[in-house]
N, C-alpha and C positions, 0 to 999 in steps of 0.2 A: 213268531211261534205263538201258541196259545198262551195267554197270560198266566202267571203263577197262581192267581186267585181263582182260576177256572176249575171247574169240577172235573176237567179232563185229565185222565192219566194216560201218559203217552209212553209206549214201549217201542224203542227204535228197531227192535228185532221182530216186531209184530207185523206180519205181512198183510193183515186185514186193514191196516190203516190206509186211508185214501188220500191221494194227491191229485188235484184237478186244476187245469187252466181253462177258464170258461169265458166265452164272449158274452158279457152281460146284456148285450143289445138283443141278440137272437137266441141266447142260452145254448149256443152250440159248444161242443167240447173241442178245444185245441190240443190238449194233452191230458191223458189219464194214466195213473199208475197201474201196474199190473193187477193190483187187487181190485181195481174198479172194473176191469174187463169182464169179470164174472157176471156183472149186471148188464153189460152193454150188448151181449150177444143178441143179434136180431133187432136191436133198437137203433134207429137213425140217430146220429149224433145231435142233430138239431132238436130231437124230441126226447133226448135222454132224460132230462129232468121232468118233463111233462108226463112221460110214461111211467117213470120209476118212483117219483116222489108221491107219498100218500096224499090223497086229495085234501085232507084236512090240514096238511103241512104246506100246501102249495103257496098259500099267502105268506107264510113265514119265509119260505124260500125266496119269493119275489122281493121281500123286504131286504134280504141280504144283498140282492143285485143293486138296489137303489140307494144303499147307505154305506158305500165303500169309502174307506180312508186308506192311508199308507200304513196304518197299524192294524194288526189282527183284531177282529171283533171278538166280543165275548162269545163263549161257546153256545151254539143254538142247536137244540135237538131236532133232527129231521129223520122221518122214517122212510126207509128204502124197501122196495119189494124185491125179495130174493127169488131164486129160480123155482123154488117150490111154493111160491106165493106167500111165504111168511114174511111179515114186516120186521125189518131190523132197524133199530134206532142208532143213528150216528150223531155224534156231537160235532158240528161244523164250526170252524173259525175261518174267516175270509178277510182278505184285504186286496187293495189295488196292486196290479202287477203290469209292467210295460214290457212288451216283447217287440223290439224294433219300433215300428210306428203304431203297433196295435196296443190298445188299452184293454187289458183283460182282468179277470178276477182270479186270484189264486186262493184255493180252498184246501184246508186240511180237515180230515174227519177221522174219528176213531169210534169204534163201537162202544156203546154205553150199557152198563148193566142197569136193571130196574132201580137198584139202590143209588146209582150215580144220578139217575134222572130225578128221583123224588126227594133226595136228602136236601134239607135246607142249608146245613153247614157244609162248606166246600171241603173236599178231601185233599190233603197236602200232597203236592206233586213230589214224586221220588223217582229220579231217572236211573239210579244205580242200585238195582235190587239184587240181581243175581250175581253168581260168582264171576261171570265174564265181565260184568260191568265193574266190579271191584278191581279186577285185574287191569282193565283198561284205564281206570282212574289212577292207578299207581304207576303207570308207565311214564318214563322220561320223554319218550317219543310222543309226538302229537297223533291223536287218533280222531277221525271224523267220518261220519256216514252221510252220504249225499244221495239225493235222487236225481239221476240224470234226465234232463228234459229234452225230448226229441221233437223235431218239427214234423209236420205231416208227411214229408218225404223221407223221414227216418234218419235225419242228421241231427247230432247233438247240438243244441243251441244254448243251453244253460244248465246249471245244476243247483239244486236246492239243498241247503245245509239242514240235516235232520238232527244230528247229535255231534258234540265235540267233547273231548276230555280236557282236564285242567291244563295239560301241557300245550294245548293248541295255541292258547293266547301267547305263551312264552316263545314258542317256536316260530309262529307266523306273525306275531305282533299285530293280531287282529282281535277286536272285541265284539261281543254281541252279534255273532253271525247266524246263530240258529234261528231258523224261520225266515231267512233271507236267501236270495240267490246270489251267485258269485257276480253277476252283472251289477247287482245293486251294491254289493260290498266292495268290489274291486274293479271299477271300470277300467278298461284297457288291459285286462289281465292277459296272460299268455294263453293262446287258444290251443297250444299243443297238449296241455293237461286235459282240457275239455275233450279233445279228440281221443286221447288215451282212455279217459273215463267212458266215453261212448263205446270204444272197442271192447273194454272189459264188460260193460253192461250187456252187449250183444253176444259176445263169445263165451263169457264166463271164465276166460283165461286170465290169470293174474299177470301183472306187468311191474317191473321195477325200472325206474328211470331217475336220472339226475336232471334237475330242471332249474334254470335261473329265472326268477321273477323280476322283470325290469321295473315293475311298479313298487315292489317291496324292497328292491335292491338286495335280494338274498338268494342264496343257492339252497336247494332242498334235495334230499335223498328220499324218493317217494316209492312206496309199495302199494299198488292198487289191486284190490281183490273184490270179487262180487260177494254180496251178502243177500240173504233172503231166498225166496224160492226161485226156481228157474223161470225165465220169462219176465222177471221183474227188472227194474232199472236202478236198483240200489247197489251203490259201490262204496266200499270202505277204503280210506286212505290212512296208511301208517307212515308218518314221515318225520324227519329231523332236519334241523337247520345245520347245514355244512358249509356256511359262508366262510368262516374263518379258515378251515382247512382248504377250501377251494381257492380262496384268495391266495393263500400261501403257495398252493400248487401252481396257480397261474403265474405268480411272481417267480417261482422256481423255474417254470417252463419258459417264461420270458427271459430270465437270466441265462438259462441254457441256450436259448436261441441267440441271445446277444453274444454269448461267449463263442458260439459256433460261428456267428457272423464276424466277430472280431478276429477269431483264429483264421478264418478264411481270408479276411482282409490282410492280416499280418503275412500269411503265406504269399498272397498275391503281391504284397508290397515288397517282401523279401526277394521274390522272383524278379520283380521289376528293377529293384536296386541291383540285383546280381547281373541282370542283363544290360542295364543302362549306365552303371557307374564307370568312371574313368580309371578306376583301380582294376588291375589284373587280379582275378580271384581264381584260385585253384583248390580243389579238394583232392588230397592225395591219400591213397590207401597204403598202409604199411605192409611191406613184404618181408617175410621172416625166412631165415635159414632153418635147417632141421634142428640145430642147437638152440633156436629161439632168438638168435641175434638178428638185428635188422640188416637186410642186405640191399634193399632199394625201396622206392616208392612208386606207386602206379597212379596215373592220372584217372580219378574217378569222375571228376566233373570240372569243367573250366568255362569261363565266360569269353565273350567276344574279344576282349583286350588281350587275354593270354594267347588265343589262337593267332591274333595278329602279330604278337611278339615272337611266336615261334614260326611264323611264316608257313604254317601248315593248316590244312583244312580241319584236321582232327587229330588230337593227341590222346584222346580218351582210350584207356587200355594200354597205353605205352608206358614204359618205365622212365623214371627221371634220368637215370644214368645214360640211357641211350638217346635221349632227346635234349639233354641240357649239359653239353660239353663245357661251356664257359661257366655255367653255374658251379660245376664241380671244381674248375680251376680257381674260381674266386672264393671257394670255401663255403658256398651256400649249402651244398649237400651235407657237409660236416655239421653246419649249424642246425639243419633239420634233424639230424640224428641226435644231437644234444637235446633238442626240444622234446623229442619223443622219449628219451631216456630219463631226463630230469623233470619233465613236465613244466619247466620254466618257459614263459613266452619269449619270443625273439623279435627284436626290432633294430635293424642296422641300415646304414646308407653305404652304397657301393658305387664306385666310379668305373664305368665300362668304356674302354678305349680300344676296341677291336673292330676290324673290318670297316674302317672309316667312321665309326661311331665315337662320340665323345659325350656320353650321357651319364647323368647321376640317377641312381635308382634307390628307392627305399623299399626294403624287403621285410615283411613281418611274417611270423609263423606262430601258431598256437595248437596245442594238442587237444583232441576231442576223442577220447577212447583210442581206437586204432586208426583214427583219421587224423591227418594233418591239414589244417586250414592255413593257407598262406596267401599273402597279397603282395603284388608287385606294383609300384607306382613310379612313373617317370617324373622325377623332381628337378630336371635340368633347368627348366624355366625359373622355378622357385629359387633354386640355388643361385642362378645368375642374378636374379632380382635381389636376393639377399646380400650377395657380394656388392652389388651396385648400391644398395641401401646402406650397407656398412661403410662403404667408401664415402657416400654422401654425408653420412652422420659424422664421420671423422673429419671431413672438410668443414662441415658446419660447426663442429666443436672447436676446431682450430680458429675458425672465423670469429666465433663468439669470444674465445679466450684472448684473441689479439686485437679486437676492435677497441678503439679508444672510448667508445660509448658504453655506458652502463645499461644492460638489458634487464628489465624487470617484467615478470609476468604476474598480473594481479588476478587473483581468484575471487570472484564475486559471490561464490557460495559460502566461503569462509571469511570474506572480507579480510584477506591477508595477502602478503607477498609470497607467491608460490615458488618463484625462482628469481635469483639475481646473480649475475655472472661475476661481479667484482665489487670492491668497496666503492661506496658512493662518494664520501667525503672523509677519508680516514683521519685527516688532521683535526676534524671536528668530532671524531668518534663515531661517525656514521659509517660503520663497516657492514660488510656483507652479512655477517652473523647477526648483528644487531637489527638490521632491517628485516631479516627473515623471522626474527623473534617477535616482531611487533605487528599489531593489527593496523588497519589503514587509519583508524582514528588516532592511534598513537604516533603516527608519522606526521600528522598535521602541525604539531608544535615546532618542528624543524623548519617549517616553511614560513616565509615572511608574512606577517599578518595581512598586508595588502594584497598578497598573491594567493591567499587561500581560496578566495572566491574564483580565481582563474582555474585552480585545480578542480574545484567542485563543478564548474561549468564544463571543463574538459570531460569529466566523468559522465555528466549528463549527455553531452554530445555523442560520446562513444556508445552509450547505451542505445541511442537512436540511429546510429550510423550504419551504413552498409559495410559489407566485408572488405571493400576496396578503398573506403575513405580513410584519409589520414588527417589528423589535427595536430597542431603544435602550438605551444605557448612558451613564454619565458618567465621563470620564477627565480626567487632568491632563497637560498638555504643558509641557515645560520652556521658561521664558522666558529665564532666565539662572541662574547658579550654583545658588541655592537657592530661586528663585522659580518657582512653577508656576501655570498658568492652567487653569481648569476649562472643559471642553467637553462638549456633549451630542452623541452620535453615534447617528444612526438608520440602520439598514441594511435593504435590501430587494433581492430578486433582480432583476437587470436583463436578463440574457440567459441562457436555459437551452437546452442542446443537446437534452436529453430529460429524462425524469422522474428519471433517476439521475445527471445530469451538469449542473453549473452552470458556465457559462463566465465570467460577469461578475456582480458585484453592485455597487449604488450605495450610497454613504455620504453622508448629509447632516450636516455638521459645523458646530455653532454655538457660539460663545464665550459661556459662561454665567457667567463669572467675577464680573461685576458683580451678577448675579442671585444667585449663591451668597453673595457678601459681604453683600448686602442681607438675604437670608434668615437668614444667620448673625447679622447685627446685630440683626434683629428678635427672633430666638430668644434671643440673649444679653440683649437689653433686657428681654424678658419674664421671663427667669430672674432677672436683676438687680433687676428691679422687686420680685419676691417676696423675693429674698434680701436686698435693701437694706432693705426694711421689717423683715424678721426681724433683720437685722444691727443695726439701730438699736435694736430692742427688746431683743435679747440684750445688747448693749453697755451700754445704760442700766441693765439689771437686774444685770449682772455687776460693774460698776465698784465699787459700794458693798461687796458681800461681799468682793471682792478686797482693797479698802482695809482692811477690818476684819481679814481674815486676816493681812495684812502687819503691821498695828499690833499684833495679838495676839502675833505671833511676836516682834516687837521687844521688847514688854513682858516676855514670858516669858524671853527671853534675858537681860534685865537683872535679873530677880528670882530666877533659879535660883542656887544656891550656886556659888562659884567652882570648887569641887572637881568639879562636874558639867559645867561649861561645856566643858572639853576633850573630854569624851566626846560631849556632845550638839551641840557646835558644827557638825559636818558636816551634821547634819540640819537645823539652823536655816539653814545656807547653801543647802541644796537648797530649803527652804521659800521663802527669799528669792528664789533664781533662778526658781523656778517661778511665784511670784506676779508677778515682773517679766515672765516670758515670757507669762503669761496676760494681763497688762495690755497687752503689745505686740500680742498676738493680737486683743484687743478693739479696739485702735486700727486694726489691719489690717482687722478685720471692718467697722468703720465706713467705712474707706476703700474696701472692696470694693463698697460700694453705688454707688461711682463707678468704673465699669469702665475699666481701662487695658489695652489690648491687649498681648500678650506681645511682647517684642522679642528675636528669636532671634539669637544670636551663636555663633560657634564656641567651644565649651567642652569641658572634659575630663570625661566621665562619672564616671571614677574619683574625681576631685577633688570633684565634687558629692556623690558617695556618702559619701566620708570626712567631709565637712562635715555631712551629714545625720546620720550616726551620732553625731558629736560633739553635735549638737543633741538627740539622743534619749538621751544617755548617762545622764542622771539617771533617766529612766523605766526604762532598762535596768538600772541599778544597783539601784534599789529593788525591782524585780521579780525580781532574781536570774537574769536571762536571759543566756545565752551567745550571743554574736554571732560567726559564722564568716565571714571574708572570703575568698572563693575567686576573687579577681581580682588582677591585677597589670598594671602598665603604664599606658598612656593610651589613651583611646577618644574620638576626636573626634566630637562630635555638634553639631547646631544647637539651642540651648536658651536660654531665659530662666532664668538660674541661680536667682534667688530663687523664682520660681513653681515650678520643677521641684523645688527643695528642699522646698517646702511639700507638693507632691504625694507625694514619696518619704517624707517624715516621717509623713504620714498613714498610708501603707501600713505603715511599720515600727511606729508606735504601735499600729495595729489588730492587727498580728501579735503584739506583746508582750502585748496585752490578751487575745488568744485562747489564750495558753499558760499552763501551770500554773506559779506562782511557784517559783523554785528549780530547775525542771526544763526550762524552755523553752529552745529553740535556734532561732535565726534564721540562715539561711544566705543569703549574698548572692554571686552569681556573674555574670560577664559573658562571653558567648560571641560572638566575632566570626563573622559569616557573610559571604556573598558581597558584599552591599552594605549591611549593617546590623549593628547590635549588639543582642543579646538579653540584657536584664537580668532575672535571676530572683531573686525574694525568696520564700524558702520557710521555713515554720515547722512545728513539730510540735504545734500546738494542737488545739482540739476540732473544727476542720473545719466544713464546710457541706454541706447537701444541695443537690440541683439546683434546687429552688425558691428557695432563698436566693441561689444564684449568679445566677439569672435576674434578680432584683430588686436585686442588690447595688449597682449604680451609680445607682439611681433616687433622686431628691431626697426627703428626709424618710423614707426607708425605713431602719429599724435594728432589729436584734434585741437590742441592748443594753438593759439595764433603764432606764438614764437617757440613752440615746443619742438624738440629734436627726436623724441620717441626712443630714447635709450634708457630711461629710468625704470619703467616696469619690465622691460626686457631683461635688464640686469637683475631685477627682483626675482624673475622666474629662474634665472641661472643660479642665483644664490640659494633659492629654495630647493632646487634639484640637488645641489651639493649636500643639503641637509636632509634629503629624502623626504621632504615635506610637500604635501599636496596643497594646491590653492584652488579655491572655488569662488566665483564672482556671481552675485545676483544684483540686478539693478533695474530700476524702473524710472523712466524719464520724469523729471520734476518731483520725484519723491526721494531719491537718494540711492546710495550704493552700499553693498555689504561685501567685504572680503573675509573669507573663512580660510584659515591656515591650519593644517593638520600636522602636528608634531608627535613623534613617538614618545611614549612615556619611558624615560631612561631607566626608571626603577624596574621595569618589566622586560627589558631587553636582555 
């Protein structure tokens, strides 16, 4: 639009104002407002300016064509020749305009008074002079005046903003539109408004429409009406933003459509259920006597199942009393009457045993005003299955209650015992109630320390097992202080959430202590049977040579000169003690054929070791072996002192025989651990290979030239009676280490 510093005073209701679209190349007119047409009669469009512009102003006019920008130029006075030959001065403002691919000049012009033309100081522009303009300025609605631009074939192609009121920017969210066309302000605008503006400009008839602007993302309520003289193309728009209300209306409409759709779907679903359900469904209409009492029911609607039950094609319109003889006899009719009178729903099971039928039915009824909605369901199969399930549960319950095994269900979500059928070890206080009150972590202390790893391993295996895999282990449970009972534990998955998650598994726990003792006794009897026979043979064969050796030693001691007795006397004493020891061992060997179980009592391991070293002192002295004791203090264990000394003596003697005389070293150490003591007996002898270690504790296995292979075998038997584990590590030419693991008696 003309700049505010221009001398141009612009009245938007002034029809003498000119609007032109000009091709600046040949000066032809593409569009002219109605007010221009008074000058163009009889003038060719291409000669419009040449014929009508004052010759003295033609150069000024040409300069307008050659100096266009996208902004309006400063007002330039140009004289036009009127119809009567009088020259009228117009103030022209021009700028560049693009219509499609055409580059044109858009010019605005208003008449200028002589004072406008000759005054040096500009006259301030004032758009809102008259009472109409004051009214429009105060409106909350947006008001705008546009010039509709038509193509040569009389179709609206654009519109030019002439005037807007202050509310326009608020309602349309557009700024600085005056002096611009809608194509320039809002590319991609809705063409429907343009068509309506063209219609109003041509016909003069006002139009009211609601239009959504996709570009502005707003809804508008528009009132379009013509302004100015007839034949002109100026149209005014009065409009307001109705986006909020329209959005609410659209949401309401969408909600209404959704509700209608959902209602239709619900009806269709209800009809589908009614027609496809296995329940017999009937809608009964209540029939009344004259006194208002209920006399019968009439079938208003039934589904397929009811028709099949009645063996009739159609019971609609018929009464209950005439079609339902057995229903009356079974009391169903009376139940229906009660529902209609009290309003209380009805749900009962009936057994029907007529005409060769033996069926169970479930009948329900509910009141709905004067209608009775009833359902009939054949539950014969469910009843039969329920009875079978009840019998199966009774059988399983009796089986669980009478089985000798303890059944435990472990819940892995709560890490607790979900179910246990009986006491586990009542004499030790491990009752059903106590086990169910404990978490899994609290059960572990009842399990033997060496068997806890077995339980944890079983747990891990079950978590990874398939539903049909079964694992079993043997563990010991504490009876009292140092007494343990053996149990067999079998585990299997009980409840699985999916292939990667186990919720519960079941454990079958059986006391096998008596079985274990029997097996041990049989095995011991078998070993003793062999060992007893050997013992008697060895003892018989050894007694005579031992007696001879002892007698020879005594004779030699008597016959040697007195001068040598002092020097040789220690050796004769060793010989005498050794033959006595061997004789005692022969006696013990004979006694060993009669097995006597170990009697475990609380003993000091250090004291037993010291006594064993004393017993082996002669062998140690003769072999020139050094014994290193790396232990001090006391170590309480449960032991049969004499038997354990025999086992330890065997290991120490074997160690002394494995070392080089004069160079051998035997180290003894005791290491306290969490709930046990580890006795380590280590030598620097010739050592053993893996094959020798594997067979080390087998009966009659020996690598010694004259060995019988019974010493370490008896060691293992004695340690088993003490529930002590033994571990051997050895390396040829470097030595051997025996590790013996004893329970800490103070923690049992």
